[in-house]
GUDOVO-403517 format. One record per residue (C-alpha): residue number from 1; x, y, z; chain. Coordinates in Angstrom, 3 decimals. Each point is the difference from the previous one (the first is absolute). Layout:
N
<r n="NUM" east="X" north="Y" up="Z" chain="A"/>
...
//
This chain:
90
<r n="1" east="10.413" north="145.455" up="13.192" chain="A"/>
<r n="2" east="2.893" north="-1.757" up="1.701" chain="A"/>
<r n="3" east="2.839" north="0.290" up="-2.527" chain="A"/>
<r n="4" east="2.206" north="-2.566" up="1.746" chain="A"/>
<r n="5" east="-2.791" north="-2.578" up="-0.199" chain="A"/>
<r n="6" east="-0.569" north="0.723" up="-3.700" chain="A"/>
<r n="7" east="3.727" north="-0.297" up="-0.765" chain="A"/>
<r n="8" east="0.171" north="-3.224" up="2.025" chain="A"/>
<r n="9" east="-2.905" north="-1.494" up="-1.971" chain="A"/>
<r n="10" east="1.632" north="0.862" up="-3.335" chain="A"/>
<r n="11" east="3.378" north="-1.455" up="1.011" chain="A"/>
<r n="12" east="-1.500" north="-3.138" up="1.562" chain="A"/>
<r n="13" east="-1.934" north="-0.723" up="-3.187" chain="A"/>
<r n="14" east="2.829" north="0.655" up="-2.448" chain="A"/>
<r n="15" east="3.132" north="-1.135" up="1.817" chain="A"/>
<r n="16" east="-1.211" north="-2.472" up="2.645" chain="A"/>
<r n="17" east="2.507" north="1.071" up="2.654" chain="A"/>
<r n="18" east="0.990" north="-2.219" up="2.886" chain="A"/>
<r n="19" east="0.571" north="3.191" up="1.985" chain="A"/>
<r n="20" east="-1.139" north="3.561" up="-0.660" chain="A"/>
<r n="21" east="0.523" north="3.163" up="2.034" chain="A"/>
<r n="22" east="-1.378" north="3.332" up="-1.175" chain="A"/>
<r n="23" east="0.709" north="3.245" up="1.839" chain="A"/>
<r n="24" east="-1.765" north="3.259" up="-0.766" chain="A"/>
<r n="25" east="2.777" north="2.626" up="0.102" chain="A"/>
<r n="26" east="-2.237" north="2.799" up="-1.290" chain="A"/>
<r n="27" east="0.235" north="1.995" up="3.232" chain="A"/>
<r n="28" east="3.762" north="0.322" up="-0.552" chain="A"/>
<r n="29" east="-0.606" north="1.797" up="-3.290" chain="A"/>
<r n="30" east="-2.528" north="2.646" up="1.027" chain="A"/>
<r n="31" east="0.398" north="3.035" up="-2.237" chain="A"/>
<r n="32" east="1.649" north="-2.022" up="-2.776" chain="A"/>
<r n="33" east="-1.492" north="0.615" up="-3.452" chain="A"/>
<r n="34" east="-1.092" north="-3.620" up="-0.334" chain="A"/>
<r n="35" east="-1.715" north="0.102" up="3.366" chain="A"/>
<r n="36" east="-1.915" north="3.107" up="-1.076" chain="A"/>
<r n="37" east="-1.497" north="-1.938" up="-2.923" chain="A"/>
<r n="38" east="-1.402" north="-2.593" up="2.398" chain="A"/>
<r n="39" east="2.307" north="-2.900" up="-0.790" chain="A"/>
<r n="40" east="1.663" north="-1.716" up="2.936" chain="A"/>
<r n="41" east="3.554" north="-1.117" up="0.694" chain="A"/>
<r n="42" east="0.399" north="-3.664" up="0.931" chain="A"/>
<r n="43" east="2.768" north="-2.446" up="0.905" chain="A"/>
<r n="44" east="-0.553" north="-3.607" up="-1.073" chain="A"/>
<r n="45" east="2.007" north="-3.003" up="1.167" chain="A"/>
<r n="46" east="-1.138" north="-3.043" up="-1.933" chain="A"/>
<r n="47" east="1.261" north="-3.574" up="-0.042" chain="A"/>
<r n="48" east="-1.194" north="-2.244" up="-2.810" chain="A"/>
<r n="49" east="1.016" north="-3.120" up="-1.901" chain="A"/>
<r n="50" east="-0.950" north="1.889" up="-3.176" chain="A"/>
<r n="51" east="3.203" north="2.041" up="0.374" chain="A"/>
<r n="52" east="2.214" north="-3.082" up="-0.345" chain="A"/>
<r n="53" east="2.517" north="0.450" up="-2.817" chain="A"/>
<r n="54" east="-1.025" north="3.614" up="-0.649" chain="A"/>
<r n="55" east="2.308" north="2.990" up="0.314" chain="A"/>
<r n="56" east="-1.034" north="2.900" up="2.226" chain="A"/>
<r n="57" east="-1.402" north="2.079" up="-2.856" chain="A"/>
<r n="58" east="-2.284" north="-2.824" up="-1.172" chain="A"/>
<r n="59" east="-1.237" north="-0.537" up="3.557" chain="A"/>
<r n="60" east="-0.839" north="3.687" up="0.336" chain="A"/>
<r n="61" east="-1.799" north="-0.100" up="-3.336" chain="A"/>
<r n="62" east="-2.209" north="-2.822" up="1.281" chain="A"/>
<r n="63" east="-0.905" north="2.066" up="3.058" chain="A"/>
<r n="64" east="-0.701" north="3.123" up="-2.070" chain="A"/>
<r n="65" east="-2.126" north="-2.011" up="-2.450" chain="A"/>
<r n="66" east="-2.055" north="-1.332" up="2.896" chain="A"/>
<r n="67" east="-0.874" north="3.508" up="1.224" chain="A"/>
<r n="68" east="0.140" north="1.990" up="-3.247" chain="A"/>
<r n="69" east="-3.695" north="0.873" up="0.114" chain="A"/>
<r n="70" east="0.599" north="1.707" up="3.382" chain="A"/>
<r n="71" east="2.665" north="2.350" up="-1.368" chain="A"/>
<r n="72" east="0.200" north="2.958" up="0.232" chain="A"/>
<r n="73" east="-3.372" north="0.702" up="1.648" chain="A"/>
<r n="74" east="0.441" north="-2.307" up="3.018" chain="A"/>
<r n="75" east="3.752" north="-0.663" up="-0.135" chain="A"/>
<r n="76" east="2.452" north="2.794" up="-0.726" chain="A"/>
<r n="77" east="3.173" north="-1.785" up="1.137" chain="A"/>
<r n="78" east="0.855" north="-3.605" up="0.763" chain="A"/>
<r n="79" east="3.156" north="-1.245" up="1.693" chain="A"/>
<r n="80" east="0.420" north="-3.715" up="-0.721" chain="A"/>
<r n="81" east="2.037" north="-2.757" up="1.610" chain="A"/>
<r n="82" east="-0.726" north="-3.223" up="-1.929" chain="A"/>
<r n="83" east="1.657" north="-3.291" up="0.921" chain="A"/>
<r n="84" east="-0.507" north="-3.720" up="-0.392" chain="A"/>
<r n="85" east="-0.641" north="-2.217" up="3.038" chain="A"/>
<r n="86" east="3.520" north="-1.436" up="-0.389" chain="A"/>
<r n="87" east="1.603" north="3.463" up="-0.028" chain="A"/>
<r n="88" east="-2.012" north="1.061" up="3.009" chain="A"/>
<r n="89" east="1.419" north="-2.894" up="2.045" chain="A"/>
<r n="90" east="3.587" north="1.194" up="-0.538" chain="A"/>
//
C-alpha cells in the first residue's frame, strides 16, 4: 500500500485542497518507537479555502479528522502546515 496516496485521497476528499504536498519522513525516524509499530512519519503542506477564518488548531483538527482512521496503524506522526490560498500568496 502506498501510504502517501492513501493520505492524499483522504485529504482531497475531506478538505478539497488547492495545493497538497505530502512527504514521507519515516526514514528519518528509523529506530523510533512509533516507527517500530509500523506507523509512518509524514509532513503535510496543505492549502485550502476551508481554512479561511479558522485558527491554526482548528485547521489541524480538520486534517487529523480527515485521516483519523489511518492513525496510529498507518500514521504515527504528522507535521502539518495548513494555510489559505490568500495566506500562501503573502
